[in-house]
C-alpha positions as CSV (number, residue, x, y, z in Angstrom):
1,M,92.5,-39.0,7.2
2,T,89.3,-39.8,5.3
3,A,88.8,-42.9,3.2
4,A,88.5,-42.4,-0.6
5,H,85.0,-42.8,-2.1
6,T,84.6,-46.1,-3.9
7,P,82.3,-46.0,-6.9
8,T,79.5,-48.5,-7.2
9,L,80.0,-50.9,-10.1
10,P,77.2,-51.7,-12.5
11,T,76.8,-55.4,-12.8
12,E,74.8,-55.6,-16.0
13,S,75.5,-54.0,-19.4
14,P,72.7,-51.7,-20.2
15,G,70.7,-52.2,-23.4
16,W,70.9,-48.5,-24.2
17,T,73.5,-45.9,-23.2
18,M,73.6,-42.2,-23.5
19,P,75.8,-41.3,-26.5
20,G,79.2,-39.9,-25.6
21,T,80.5,-36.6,-26.8
22,L,82.1,-38.1,-29.9
23,V,78.8,-39.7,-31.0
24,L,76.9,-36.5,-30.2
25,R,79.4,-34.5,-32.3
26,L,79.0,-37.0,-35.2
27,M,75.2,-36.6,-34.9
28,L,75.6,-32.9,-35.0
29,V,77.8,-33.1,-38.0
30,A,75.3,-35.3,-39.8
31,V,72.4,-33.0,-39.0
32,L,74.5,-30.0,-40.1
33,A,75.5,-31.8,-43.3
34,V,71.8,-32.7,-44.1
35,A,70.8,-29.1,-43.3
36,L,73.5,-27.6,-45.5
37,S,72.9,-30.0,-48.4
38,G,69.1,-29.3,-48.1
39,I,69.7,-25.5,-48.0
40,L,72.1,-25.7,-50.9
41,A,69.7,-27.9,-53.0
42,A,66.7,-25.6,-52.2
43,W,68.8,-22.5,-53.1
44,V,69.9,-24.1,-56.4
45,V,66.3,-25.2,-57.2
46,T,64.9,-21.8,-56.2
47,R,67.5,-20.0,-58.3
48,A,66.9,-22.3,-61.3
49,S,63.1,-21.9,-61.0
50,S,63.4,-18.1,-60.7
51,E,65.6,-18.0,-63.8
52,E,63.3,-20.4,-65.7
53,A,60.3,-18.4,-64.7
54,M,61.9,-15.2,-65.8
55,R,62.9,-16.8,-69.0
56,R,59.3,-17.8,-69.7
57,V,58.0,-14.4,-68.7
58,V,60.5,-12.7,-71.0
59,A,59.6,-15.1,-73.9
60,Q,55.9,-14.5,-73.3
61,Q,56.1,-10.8,-73.0
62,T,58.4,-10.6,-76.1
63,E,56.0,-12.6,-78.1
64,E,53.1,-10.4,-76.9
65,V,54.7,-7.2,-78.2
66,E,55.6,-8.9,-81.5
67,V,52.0,-10.0,-81.9
68,V,50.6,-6.5,-81.1
69,A,53.2,-5.0,-83.5
70,R,52.1,-7.3,-86.3
71,L,48.4,-6.6,-85.5
72,L,49.0,-2.8,-85.8
73,A,51.1,-3.4,-89.0
74,S,48.2,-5.4,-90.5
75,K,45.8,-2.5,-89.6
76,I,48.0,-0.1,-91.4
77,E,48.2,-2.4,-94.4
78,Q,44.4,-2.8,-94.4
79,S,43.9,0.9,-94.3
80,Q,46.2,1.3,-97.3
81,K,44.3,-1.4,-99.2
82,V,41.0,0.4,-98.5
83,L,42.5,3.7,-99.7
84,R,43.8,1.9,-102.8
85,T,40.2,0.7,-103.5
86,V,39.0,4.3,-103.2
87,A,41.8,5.5,-105.5
88,G,40.9,2.8,-108.1
89,G,37.3,4.2,-108.4
90,I,38.5,7.8,-109.2
91,T,39.0,8.2,-112.9
92,P,40.5,11.3,-114.7
93,V,37.0,12.2,-115.8
94,T,35.6,12.0,-112.3
95,L,38.5,14.0,-111.0
96,A,37.8,16.7,-113.5
97,S,34.1,16.9,-112.5
98,P,33.7,18.2,-108.9
99,S,30.1,17.1,-108.7
100,S,30.8,13.7,-109.9
101,L,33.7,13.4,-107.4
102,E,31.6,14.6,-104.6
103,W,28.8,12.1,-105.4
104,L,31.3,9.3,-105.8
105,L,32.9,9.9,-102.4
106,Q,29.7,10.5,-100.5
107,Q,27.5,7.8,-102.1
108,G,29.3,5.8,-104.8
109,L,32.2,4.3,-102.8
110,P,31.2,2.7,-99.4
111,A,35.0,2.3,-98.6
112,V,35.2,6.0,-98.1
113,Q,33.3,5.6,-94.8
114,F,36.3,3.7,-93.4
115,F,38.3,7.0,-93.0
116,D,37.4,9.9,-90.7
117,T,38.5,12.5,-93.3
118,M,39.1,12.3,-97.1
119,Q,40.9,14.7,-99.3
120,V,41.4,14.7,-103.1
121,A,43.9,17.0,-104.8
122,R,44.9,17.5,-108.5
123,D,48.4,17.2,-109.8
124,N,48.8,21.0,-109.5
125,G,48.2,20.8,-105.8
126,E,44.7,22.2,-105.9
127,L,42.4,20.6,-103.4
128,S,39.4,19.2,-105.2
129,L,37.5,17.8,-102.2
130,N,37.7,18.0,-98.4
131,L,35.4,15.5,-96.8
132,R,35.1,15.3,-93.0
133,G,32.7,13.0,-91.3
134,G,30.8,12.6,-94.6
135,R,30.4,16.3,-95.1
136,I,32.0,18.7,-97.5
137,H,34.3,21.3,-95.9
138,D,36.1,24.2,-97.3
139,A,39.6,23.5,-98.7
140,T,41.1,26.2,-96.4
141,E,40.3,24.1,-93.4
142,V,42.9,21.5,-94.3
143,D,45.7,21.3,-91.8
144,P,49.1,22.4,-93.1
145,A,50.6,19.1,-92.1
146,E,48.0,17.4,-94.2
147,R,48.8,19.6,-97.2
148,D,52.5,18.8,-96.7
149,V,51.7,15.0,-96.9
150,L,49.6,15.6,-100.0
151,R,52.4,17.6,-101.6
152,R,55.1,15.0,-100.9
153,T,52.9,12.2,-102.4
154,L,52.5,14.3,-105.6
155,V,56.2,14.8,-105.8
156,D,57.3,11.2,-105.0
157,G,54.4,9.5,-106.7
158,K,54.4,6.9,-103.9
159,P,51.9,6.0,-101.2
160,L,52.7,7.5,-97.8
161,V,51.8,6.9,-94.2
162,S,52.3,10.2,-92.3
163,E,53.7,10.7,-89.0
164,L,51.3,11.6,-86.2
165,I,49.5,14.8,-87.0
166,A,48.9,16.2,-83.6
167,G,46.4,18.6,-82.4
168,R,44.2,18.1,-79.4
169,T,44.4,14.6,-78.0
170,T,41.0,13.7,-79.6
171,E,42.1,15.1,-83.0
172,A,45.4,13.3,-83.2
173,R,45.4,11.3,-86.4
174,V,47.4,9.5,-89.1
175,M,47.1,10.2,-92.7
176,F,47.3,7.7,-95.6
177,T,47.9,8.9,-99.2
178,M,47.6,7.1,-102.5
179,P,48.7,8.7,-105.8
180,L,46.3,8.7,-108.9
181,H,48.0,7.8,-112.1
182,R,47.1,8.4,-115.8
183,D,47.4,5.6,-118.3
184,D,50.9,6.8,-119.1
185,G,51.9,6.4,-115.5
186,S,52.2,10.1,-114.7
187,V,50.6,11.4,-111.5
188,L,47.1,12.7,-112.0
189,G,46.4,13.6,-108.4
190,V,46.3,12.2,-104.9
191,V,43.7,10.8,-102.7
192,A,44.2,10.9,-98.9
193,G,42.3,9.3,-96.0
194,A,43.0,10.1,-92.3
195,L,42.1,8.0,-89.2
196,R,41.8,9.4,-85.8
197,L,44.3,7.7,-83.3
198,Q,41.6,6.1,-81.2
199,S,39.5,5.0,-84.2
200,Q,38.5,1.4,-84.7
201,G,40.7,1.2,-87.8
202,L,43.8,2.2,-86.0
203,L,44.2,2.1,-82.2
204,P,40.8,1.4,-80.6
205,P,40.7,1.4,-76.8
206,S,39.6,-2.2,-76.9
207,M,43.0,-3.2,-78.2
208,I,44.7,-2.2,-74.9
209,L,44.1,-4.6,-72.1
210,P,42.5,-3.4,-68.9
211,A,44.9,-1.3,-66.8
212,R,47.0,-3.2,-64.3
213,D,49.3,-1.9,-61.6
214,D,52.0,-4.4,-62.4
215,S,52.0,-4.1,-66.3
216,R,51.5,-1.4,-69.0
217,L,51.1,-1.7,-72.8
218,L,52.2,1.3,-74.8
219,V,52.4,2.3,-78.5
220,F,54.7,5.3,-79.2
221,T,56.4,7.0,-82.1
222,R,60.1,7.0,-82.9
223,D,60.4,10.5,-81.3
224,G,58.9,9.1,-78.0
225,T,55.3,10.4,-78.2
226,I,52.9,8.0,-76.6
227,L,50.0,7.0,-79.0
228,S,48.3,4.4,-76.8
229,H,48.5,3.7,-73.1
230,S,46.6,1.8,-70.5
231,D,46.2,5.1,-68.7
232,P,44.4,7.5,-71.2
233,S,45.8,10.5,-69.5
234,R,49.3,9.4,-70.6
235,I,48.4,9.5,-74.4
236,M,50.5,12.1,-76.2
237,G,52.9,12.1,-73.3
238,K,56.6,11.3,-73.5
239,V,58.1,7.9,-73.1
240,S,61.0,9.3,-71.1
241,D,58.6,9.9,-68.2
242,E,57.5,6.3,-68.1
243,P,59.0,4.2,-65.2
244,G,61.2,1.4,-66.5
245,L,60.9,2.5,-70.1
246,G,62.7,5.8,-69.9
247,S,66.1,4.2,-69.5
248,V,65.5,1.6,-72.2
249,Y,64.2,3.9,-74.9
250,P,67.5,5.7,-75.6
251,R,69.4,2.4,-75.8
252,W,66.8,1.0,-78.1
253,L,67.1,3.9,-80.5
254,K,70.9,3.2,-80.8
255,D,70.1,-0.2,-82.3
256,P,71.1,-0.2,-86.0
257,L,67.7,-1.6,-86.9
258,P,65.3,-0.5,-84.2
259,L,62.1,-0.6,-86.3
260,V,61.9,-4.3,-87.0
261,A,59.2,-6.7,-86.1
262,R,61.3,-8.8,-83.8
263,G,60.9,-8.0,-80.1
264,V,63.7,-7.2,-77.7
265,T,63.4,-7.5,-73.9
266,H,65.5,-5.8,-71.3
267,V,65.4,-7.2,-67.7
268,Q,66.1,-4.5,-65.1
269,P,66.2,-4.8,-61.3
270,D,62.6,-3.6,-61.0
271,H,61.1,-3.9,-64.4
272,V,60.9,-6.2,-67.4
273,V,60.6,-4.1,-70.7
274,S,59.8,-5.7,-74.1
275,V,59.8,-3.6,-77.3
276,A,58.9,-4.4,-80.9
277,G,58.9,-2.0,-83.9
278,M,56.7,-1.4,-86.9
279,P,58.8,-0.2,-89.9
280,L,56.1,1.5,-92.0
281,P,54.7,4.0,-89.5
282,Q,57.9,3.9,-87.5
283,W,56.0,3.1,-84.3
284,M,57.0,1.0,-81.4
285,V,55.0,-1.3,-79.1
286,A,56.3,-1.8,-75.5
287,R,55.2,-3.9,-72.5
288,V,56.5,-2.7,-69.2
289,S,56.0,-5.1,-66.2
290,T,57.0,-5.0,-62.6
291,S,59.5,-7.8,-61.9
292,Q,58.2,-8.4,-58.3
293,A,54.6,-8.7,-59.5
294,L,55.5,-11.1,-62.3
295,L,57.3,-13.4,-59.9
296,A,54.9,-13.1,-57.1
297,P,53.2,-16.5,-57.8
298,L,56.6,-18.1,-58.0
299,A,57.7,-16.5,-54.7
300,G,54.7,-18.0,-53.0
301,A,55.4,-21.4,-54.4
302,Q,59.1,-21.0,-53.4
303,R,58.0,-20.2,-49.8
304,S,56.0,-23.3,-49.7
305,A,58.9,-25.3,-51.2
306,W,61.2,-23.8,-48.5
307,W,58.9,-24.9,-45.8
308,L,58.6,-28.4,-47.3
309,A,62.4,-28.5,-47.6
310,A,62.8,-27.5,-44.0
311,V,60.5,-30.2,-42.8
312,S,62.3,-32.7,-45.0
313,M,65.7,-31.6,-43.7
314,V,64.5,-32.0,-40.1
315,A,63.2,-35.4,-40.8
316,C,66.3,-36.5,-42.7
317,G,68.5,-35.0,-39.9
318,L,66.6,-37.0,-37.2
319,V,66.9,-40.1,-39.3
320,A,70.6,-39.6,-39.8
321,A,71.2,-38.9,-36.1
322,S,69.2,-41.9,-35.1
323,F,71.1,-44.1,-37.6
324,I,74.4,-42.9,-36.2
325,G,73.2,-43.5,-32.7
326,W,72.2,-47.0,-33.7
327,L,75.6,-47.7,-35.3
328,A,77.4,-46.3,-32.2
329,R,75.6,-48.6,-29.8
330,P,78.7,-50.9,-29.5
331,L,80.9,-47.9,-28.8
332,G,78.5,-46.8,-26.0
333,R,78.6,-50.2,-24.5
334,L,82.3,-50.3,-24.8
335,T,82.5,-47.0,-22.9
336,H,80.3,-48.5,-20.2
337,S,82.5,-51.5,-19.9
338,A,85.7,-49.3,-19.9
339,R,84.2,-47.4,-17.0
340,Q,83.6,-50.6,-15.1
341,L,87.3,-51.5,-15.8
342,E,88.3,-48.1,-14.5
343,A,86.2,-48.4,-11.4
344,Q,87.7,-51.9,-10.7
345,G,91.1,-50.3,-10.9
346,I,90.1,-47.7,-8.3
347,Q,88.8,-50.5,-6.0
348,G,92.0,-52.5,-6.6
349,A,90.3,-55.7,-7.6
350,A,87.7,-57.1,-9.9
351,T,84.4,-57.0,-8.0
352,A,82.1,-57.6,-10.9
353,R,82.1,-59.4,-14.2
354,I,82.5,-57.0,-17.2
355,H,80.2,-57.5,-20.1
356,W,82.2,-56.7,-23.3
357,P,80.0,-55.9,-26.4
358,A,80.1,-58.0,-29.5
359,A,81.2,-55.7,-32.4
360,D,83.2,-55.8,-35.7
361,G,85.6,-53.4,-37.2
362,E,87.5,-50.8,-35.2
363,V,85.2,-51.1,-32.2
364,G,85.8,-54.9,-32.2
365,E,89.5,-54.3,-32.2
366,L,89.1,-51.9,-29.2
367,V,87.1,-54.5,-27.4
368,E,89.9,-57.1,-27.8
369,I,92.5,-54.5,-26.6
370,F,90.4,-53.7,-23.5
371,R,89.9,-57.5,-22.9
372,R,93.7,-58.0,-22.9
373,L,94.2,-54.9,-20.7
374,A,91.7,-56.3,-18.2
375,Q,93.5,-59.6,-18.1
376,Q,96.8,-57.8,-17.7
377,R,95.4,-55.7,-14.9
378,S,94.0,-58.8,-13.1
379,A,97.5,-60.4,-13.3
380,Q,99.1,-57.1,-12.1
381,H,96.6,-57.0,-9.2
382,A,97.5,-60.5,-8.2
383,H,101.2,-59.8,-8.4
384,R,100.8,-56.6,-6.5
385,A,98.9,-58.3,-3.8
386,T,101.8,-60.8,-3.5
387,L,104.3,-57.9,-3.3
388,D,102.2,-56.1,-0.8
389,G,102.2,-59.1,1.4
390,Q,105.9,-59.5,1.1
391,F,106.5,-55.9,1.8
392,K,104.2,-55.9,4.9
393,A,106.1,-59.0,6.2
394,I,109.4,-57.1,5.7
395,L,108.0,-54.0,7.5
396,D,106.7,-56.1,10.4
397,S,109.7,-58.4,10.9
398,A,112.7,-56.1,10.1
399,S,115.1,-55.5,13.0
400,V,115.5,-51.9,12.0
401,G,113.0,-49.2,11.4
402,I,111.9,-48.6,7.8
403,V,110.2,-45.4,6.6
404,I,109.3,-44.2,3.1
405,S,108.5,-40.6,2.6
406,R,107.7,-38.3,-0.3
407,N,107.3,-34.6,-0.5
408,G,107.6,-34.3,3.3
409,V,104.8,-36.8,4.0
410,L,105.3,-40.2,5.7
411,E,103.8,-42.7,3.4
412,V,104.9,-46.0,4.9
413,V,106.1,-46.7,8.4
414,G,107.4,-50.0,9.6
415,R,106.6,-51.7,12.9
416,Q,110.1,-51.2,14.3
417,A,110.2,-47.5,13.4
418,A,106.8,-46.9,14.9
419,L,107.9,-48.7,18.2
420,M,111.1,-46.6,18.2
421,L,109.1,-43.4,17.9
422,G,106.3,-44.4,20.3
423,Y,103.5,-44.4,17.8
424,A,101.3,-46.9,16.1
425,A,102.1,-47.2,12.4
426,H,98.7,-45.8,11.3
427,E,99.2,-42.7,13.5
428,L,102.2,-41.7,11.3
429,E,101.3,-42.8,7.8
430,G,100.0,-39.9,5.8
431,R,101.2,-37.4,8.3
432,P,103.9,-34.7,7.7
433,S,107.4,-35.6,8.8
434,R,107.4,-32.4,11.0
435,M,105.7,-34.3,13.8
436,L,108.9,-36.4,14.3
437,Y,110.9,-33.3,15.5
438,A,110.8,-31.3,18.7
439,S,110.6,-27.9,16.9
440,D,110.2,-26.2,13.5
441,A,113.8,-25.1,13.7
442,D,115.0,-28.7,14.1
443,H,112.9,-29.8,11.2
444,E,114.3,-27.0,9.0
445,R,117.9,-27.8,9.9
446,M,117.3,-31.4,9.2
447,G,115.9,-30.6,5.8
448,E,118.9,-28.4,4.9
449,R,121.2,-31.2,6.1
450,V,119.5,-33.8,4.0
451,Q,119.7,-31.7,0.9
452,T,123.4,-31.0,1.4
453,E,124.2,-34.7,2.0
454,F,122.2,-35.9,-1.1
455,A,123.9,-33.2,-3.2
456,S,127.4,-34.2,-2.1
457,H,127.1,-38.0,-1.7
458,G,123.8,-39.0,-3.3
459,A,122.7,-40.5,0.0
460,F,122.2,-39.6,3.7
461,D,124.0,-41.3,6.6
462,A,124.0,-39.5,10.0
463,D,122.8,-39.6,13.6
464,V,119.5,-37.8,14.0
465,C,117.6,-36.9,17.2
466,F,113.8,-37.4,16.9
467,A,111.0,-36.7,19.4
468,R,108.9,-39.6,20.6
469,K,105.1,-39.3,20.9
470,D,105.6,-38.5,24.6
471,G,108.2,-35.8,23.8
472,S,111.3,-37.6,25.0
473,P,114.3,-37.6,22.6
474,V,115.4,-40.7,20.7
475,W,118.6,-41.0,18.8
476,A,118.8,-43.0,15.6
477,R,121.4,-43.7,13.0
478,V,119.6,-42.7,9.8
479,Q,120.5,-43.9,6.3
480,G,118.5,-42.6,3.4
481,R,118.4,-43.3,-0.4
482,A,116.1,-42.1,-3.1
483,V,113.7,-44.7,-4.5
484,Q,114.7,-43.5,-7.9
485,P,118.2,-42.1,-7.7
486,E,117.7,-39.6,-10.5
487,A,114.2,-38.4,-9.4
488,M,113.8,-37.3,-5.8
489,A,110.1,-36.8,-6.4
490,G,109.7,-40.6,-6.4
491,G,110.3,-40.7,-2.6
492,T,113.0,-41.7,-0.2
493,V,113.6,-44.9,1.8
494,W,115.0,-44.4,5.3
495,I,116.6,-47.0,7.6
496,L,116.5,-46.1,11.3
497,E,118.6,-47.8,13.9
498,D,118.2,-46.9,17.6
499,I,121.5,-45.6,19.0
500,T,120.1,-43.8,22.0
501,A,122.1,-46.0,24.4
502,A,125.3,-45.4,22.4
503,R,124.7,-41.7,22.4
504,E,124.3,-41.7,26.1
505,A,127.6,-43.5,26.5
506,Q,129.2,-41.2,24.0
507,S,128.2,-38.2,26.1
508,Q,130.4,-39.5,28.9
509,H,134.1,-38.5,29.2
510,M,135.2,-42.1,28.7
511,W,134.0,-41.9,25.1
512,E,136.1,-38.9,24.3
513,R,139.2,-40.7,25.7
514,T,138.8,-43.8,23.5
515,H,137.3,-42.3,20.3
516,D,138.4,-40.0,17.5
517,V,136.3,-36.9,17.8
518,L,136.1,-36.3,14.0
519,T,135.1,-39.7,12.9
520,G,133.6,-41.3,16.0
521,L,135.9,-44.4,15.5
522,F,138.3,-45.7,18.1
523,N,141.5,-43.6,18.4
524,R,145.1,-44.8,18.3
525,P,145.4,-45.4,22.1
526,A,142.1,-47.3,22.2
527,F,143.2,-49.3,19.2
528,D,146.5,-50.3,20.8
529,E,144.7,-51.2,24.0
530,K,142.0,-53.4,22.3
531,L,144.5,-55.1,20.0
532,T,146.8,-55.8,23.0
533,L,143.9,-57.5,24.8
534,L,143.1,-59.5,21.6
535,L,146.7,-60.7,21.3
536,A,146.8,-61.7,25.0
537,E,143.6,-63.7,24.7
538,R,144.9,-65.4,21.6
539,A,148.1,-66.4,23.3
540,A,146.2,-67.9,26.3
541,R,144.0,-70.0,23.9
542,P,145.2,-73.5,22.7
543,R,145.8,-73.7,18.9
544,Q,143.0,-75.4,17.0
545,L,142.7,-76.8,13.5
546,S,139.8,-76.3,11.1
547,R,137.6,-79.3,10.3
548,E,137.8,-78.9,6.5
549,D,141.5,-78.7,5.6
550,G,143.4,-79.0,8.9
551,E,145.0,-75.6,8.8
552,A,145.0,-73.4,11.9
553,A,141.7,-71.8,12.7
554,G,142.0,-68.0,12.2
555,D,142.9,-65.8,15.1
556,G,141.8,-62.9,13.0
557,V,143.2,-60.4,10.5
558,V,144.2,-56.8,10.7
559,L,143.6,-54.4,7.8
560,F,145.7,-51.3,7.4
561,L,143.9,-48.8,5.1
562,D,145.4,-45.7,3.5
563,L,143.3,-43.4,1.3
564,D,144.6,-42.7,-2.2
565,H,144.5,-39.1,-3.5
566,F,143.2,-37.7,-0.3
567,T,145.7,-34.9,-0.3
568,L,144.1,-33.7,-3.6
569,V,140.8,-33.2,-1.8
570,N,142.5,-31.2,0.9
571,D,144.5,-29.0,-1.5
572,V,141.6,-28.3,-3.9
573,A,138.4,-28.3,-1.8
574,G,139.9,-27.4,1.6
575,H,140.2,-29.1,4.9
576,D,136.5,-29.0,5.6
577,A,135.9,-31.2,2.6
578,G,138.8,-33.4,3.8
579,D,137.2,-33.8,7.2
580,D,133.9,-34.7,5.5
581,V,135.7,-37.4,3.5
582,L,137.2,-38.9,6.6
583,R,133.8,-39.0,8.4
584,H,132.2,-40.6,5.4
585,V,134.9,-43.3,5.1
586,A,134.7,-43.9,8.8
587,R,131.0,-44.6,8.4
588,L,131.6,-46.9,5.5
589,L,134.1,-48.9,7.6
590,E,131.8,-49.0,10.6
591,S,128.7,-50.1,8.6
592,N,130.6,-52.9,6.9
593,V,132.5,-54.4,9.9
594,R,130.2,-53.6,12.8
595,K,129.0,-57.2,13.3
596,I,132.4,-58.9,12.6
597,G,135.0,-56.5,14.0
598,W,135.8,-52.9,14.7
599,A,137.6,-50.0,13.1
600,A,139.9,-47.2,14.3
601,R,141.5,-44.1,13.0
602,L,145.3,-44.2,13.4
603,G,145.8,-40.7,12.2
604,G,145.6,-38.5,9.1
605,D,144.0,-40.6,6.4
606,E,145.1,-44.0,7.9
607,F,142.6,-46.4,9.3
608,A,142.8,-49.9,10.8
609,V,140.2,-52.6,10.9
610,V,140.5,-55.6,13.2
611,L,138.5,-58.7,12.4
612,P,138.8,-61.2,15.3
613,G,138.4,-64.9,14.6
614,C,138.3,-64.2,10.8
615,V,140.0,-66.6,8.4
616,P,142.3,-65.1,5.7
617,A,139.9,-65.8,2.9
618,R,137.0,-64.0,4.6
619,G,139.3,-61.2,5.7
620,H,140.5,-60.7,2.1
621,A,136.8,-60.6,0.9
622,V,136.0,-58.0,3.6
623,A,139.0,-55.9,2.5
624,E,137.9,-56.0,-1.1
625,Q,134.4,-55.0,-0.1
626,L,135.8,-52.0,1.8
627,R,138.1,-51.0,-1.1
628,A,135.2,-51.2,-3.6
629,A,132.9,-49.2,-1.4
630,V,135.5,-46.4,-1.0
631,H,136.2,-46.4,-4.7
632,A,132.6,-46.4,-5.7
633,W,131.9,-43.3,-3.7
634,Q,132.6,-40.1,-5.7
635,P,132.2,-37.0,-3.5
636,S,131.5,-33.6,-5.0
637,Y,132.7,-30.3,-3.5
638,Q,132.6,-26.8,-4.9
639,G,131.2,-28.1,-8.2
640,R,134.0,-30.7,-8.7
641,S,133.8,-34.5,-8.3
642,F,136.7,-36.5,-6.8
643,T,137.6,-40.2,-7.2
644,L,139.2,-41.8,-4.2
645,G,140.8,-45.2,-3.6
646,A,142.0,-47.3,-0.7
647,S,145.3,-49.1,-0.6
648,I,144.8,-51.9,2.0
649,G,147.4,-54.1,3.6
650,M,146.2,-57.2,5.3
651,V,148.1,-59.2,7.9
652,V,147.0,-62.5,9.5
653,L,147.4,-62.7,13.3
654,D,149.7,-65.7,13.9
655,A,152.2,-66.8,16.6
656,S,155.0,-64.6,15.3
657,L,153.1,-61.4,16.0
658,Q,153.3,-60.9,19.7
659,D,152.7,-57.2,20.1
660,V,150.9,-54.2,18.5
661,A,154.0,-52.8,17.0
662,S,154.8,-56.0,15.1
663,V,151.3,-56.3,13.8
664,L,151.1,-52.7,12.6
665,S,154.6,-53.0,11.0
666,A,153.5,-56.1,9.0
667,A,150.2,-54.4,8.0
668,D,152.0,-51.2,7.1
669,M,154.4,-53.0,4.8
670,A,151.5,-54.8,3.1
671,C,149.8,-51.4,2.5
672,Y,153.1,-50.1,1.1
673,D,153.1,-53.1,-1.3
674,A,149.6,-52.1,-2.4
675,K,150.7,-48.5,-3.0
676,R,153.7,-49.6,-5.0
677,A,151.6,-52.0,-7.1
678,G,149.4,-49.2,-8.3
679,R,147.1,-48.2,-5.4
680,N,143.5,-49.0,-4.8
681,R,144.2,-52.7,-4.2
682,V,144.5,-55.2,-1.4
683,E,147.9,-56.9,-0.5
684,T,148.5,-59.6,2.1
685,R,151.7,-60.2,4.1
686,Q,152.8,-62.8,6.6
687,A,154.8,-61.6,9.6
688,A,158.0,-63.3,8.3
689,Q,157.8,-61.2,5.1
690,A,158.1,-58.0,6.9
691,S,161.3,-56.2,6.0
692,A,163.7,-55.2,8.7
693,S,164.5,-52.0,6.8
694,G,161.6,-50.4,8.7
695,R,158.6,-48.6,7.3
696,I,158.9,-46.3,4.4
697,A,156.9,-43.1,4.9
698,L,153.6,-43.5,3.1
699,G,152.6,-39.9,3.2
700,A,154.4,-39.1,0.0
701,L,152.4,-41.8,-1.8
702,S,149.0,-40.8,-0.5
């Protein structure tokens, strides 16, 4: 056996202790809470800033296209005013004189130079003048589209701004017309001026910002023809081919009032498209920007903000964890003190003073609880030390052997038991009980026997042969009971009494002649012989009086015991069970009267107990003790429990009882009285009370 390791106790409370798992978990929760709150706040701020940035971009871009649309509208209006000035200088007389008209348009009116081409037609549709680049051209060179615009103006009598008159890209132009009126308001003719698309008076290249990869400014007609573009190669192309604008253009046309000056912005996953219209020429201005490029500066700022948030979260997490660790210092010290208390419990005594932390709140309550537990443990240690001393004294001074075992292991061995078995106590303690038997077979048979006895009687009482350390056999009467009657796992207490000498005598033939083989008690012949000798000795002694009351000192009493309801056990459980009952009752009698008398089996379920020199009061007390012991035992056989009783007749040995027959007759009558009075009781008779009618058979009442 090896000694258990004893932990070293710290004597001082440390100033700092490693946080326990609970504190570490709280720190982790705090760090995670800070991290999650920081991430959530950063996400909310990022999202809000992105939305705000997009809102500002949308507002700025919408305002831009509205400004460009108004600028173009003002250019159109300016062109119309210039043309109106030219028309105001043409009189009916001038219109009637081609030379005068030619001179007026070439030299007399400087405003004519504003337009790239200039045409004048009479009310009959005849073209009076076709001026291009300051030179007179033939009337047949006028484009049919231009003639159509002139004709519509003569018919409607209203100024017109034509749609795009397309030719080659460099010849695309817009035509403005102004009717000429007589004094009576009738249409005299029409004057028209045309501006090339890229001219300074209409859409000069300087109006378009320099080309950028992330944004494009376009001017296009209602039918989707591009008039102005950051990329000159896209002029006169189709809007439907423009990335980002192709999907917005059809939806924009479905607007009930698409050609209004207000701007409309459509935010798409990849593009931000803003559109504004110009009602008079039915043109549209659009700005198409890439979303990612617009928000690129914000994305950089957000990355910086995320890094700053991460650093802040780490710092806040460390601060929170440190603060929790600081708050949990009393708990750590309490844990250290509790471990000291645990270590002292392992050592079995207080070996060092425990430093309890000063704390408030729940930790303070725990400290007080631990203080009280420590005080209770100290008191328990002191009480246990006292009990251990008393228990050791009992083991060392008991006249019988005492052994406590559990799960087949000898836990405690008394001095007398160790001497009986030839060992020192420490050689047996902690060892398996197998070492007390000569063979494995003996050990197994004993185990089965113990289980059977405990199942039937709740205890064990039998003679057992053990093997001493030197191998020689030793017989002992063994009585065993569970430490906790309802839980065998709690261990068993065994009382061992050395009966080796008795067993040796028992092995002789004389023993069989004087003892009942079934119960081991004296048989009827031996009872008669021993009682005869007792009566002869009593007759030879002079009669004495007791010192207390002067009555005769007792010569002894004889108890006649008949079992109640014994036949029921035989009839229900069989004769083997009946034999087991008789053996058990015999051991009860022998164990209770061994030191003050002797017992015998007279036959069947009848027993006799002789108590020499016992006064009547003492004899009656012994009889009651035997009756109670038999009645308290409830054997169980074949799954059924039985309740027995003992009807006991007691007779006092006096001068009138001269022989065995008279003694048994008186005791038998007393037993009969007990049966008749209700069984399981003790009745006493004097010899003079014995009836001359003889003994009534008791078998029928058993």
